[in-house]
C-alpha positions, 0 to 999 in steps of 0.5 A: 500500500505504501508503495502504491501511495509513493508511486501516486505521489511521485506521479503528481510531482512529476506531472506538476514539474512537467507542466511547469517546464512546458509553461511559456513565459508571457512578457509583462504587459506594458502599462500605458498612461493616457494624457488628457489635454486640460483646458488652459487657465483663463489668466494664461490666455490673457497674459501678455507674454512678451514685449512684442506681444504687448505692442501687437495688443496695444496696436489692436492687431491681435487678441489673446493668445496670438489670435488675430483681431477681427470685426466680431472681437472688436465689437466685443472688446472696443479698443478703449477697454482693450488698452485699459486691460494693458495697464497694471490694474493694481496701480492705485492711481487708476482709482479715481480719488482726490489724490490720484485724479491727475493721473486718472484723467491723464490715462483716460485722455491718453486712451481716448486720443489713441482710439480717436486718432487710431494711433499705433506704436511704430515699428521703429518707435523709440524703445529703451530698456532699464536692466538691473543685473545681479552680480558678484564683485569679489564675492560681494553681491552688487547690482549693476544698472544698465540702460539700453537703447534700440538702434534702427540701422539704415538697412531695412528691418535691421536693428540692435540694442546698445548700452547707453548708460551704466551705473555702478555701485558707489563703492566700486567707483571710489575704489577705482577713482585713482586709476581714472585720475591717472588715466590708467584705464583704456577701453578702445584699441585699433580693433574696436568695432561698434556692435550691439545685441540682437534686436530680439534680446529682450525676448530672452531677458537679455541673456546675451548681455549676461553672457557678454559680461561673463566672457571676460572680453569687455563690453565696449563693443556693445556701447554706443559711442556717446558714452565711451568716455564715461568713467563707469565704462572705464571701470567696468571694462577694467574689472571685467577683463580682470575677471573680478565680476560675475553676473548671476542674471537679470534682477529686473527689466523695464521698458520705455516706449514712445507711443506718440510725440507727447506720450511715453509709457513704461512697462514691466512684467507681472507674473501672477495668476490672474488675467491682468498679468505679464507685460503691463503699463506701469506709468504714463508720462508726457514727453 
């Protein structure tokens, strides 16, 4: 009886092993993730994403998110309302009070004139940028204040950004004052060529300017000739060539745009989660 049970038990194990040996390996199934396209938040559609987009929006040429402005959109969004949306709505001066009435009236007169006379920002409008660079000078954090002007060349469609003014921290100027008095700092040589930054440098936060500062070759070629004798240029050129200064990046950028012979607007970027965001008007001045 024992022998019969042993044979039966052995048969069961043998069959089990045989079945296992014949079992085919089935590769693991690949799990897939299905991505569903989420609707874009309203504030992101209205956000003015670049300086060029601001100009096109101001000129009533495009609607939000680059859509071309058409007749039906113009009925829904009259230009006066559309331009008002390009002002920073958090500016207290846009609220009519006894203290702010002068600016409030000026803004309304400006918008009325733009709409009535169909005024647009010219393709070669006077455009300047105030760029504040965050840098390390001898391991100490400093801010460089750079003013750039967009220069339009005779060649059709050609333009460039040039430095028209530089403001350095007072302590750096004082440190190198003795060199200026002895005229030991030179900025030009026989190979000097007046150049500039790409006309679209503003769309990438003037990163080419940051790169130029950190290459250790000096930045005189990016300067307009009218400021080559300024003492800040002499000093900056010296410390850049000695690799004493390292620019970490742009801290703040603002632009001034001539809209009309009588008006100039200032714009800067507001990154916030609401429709009134991106590049917006922060100030309106009379020329």
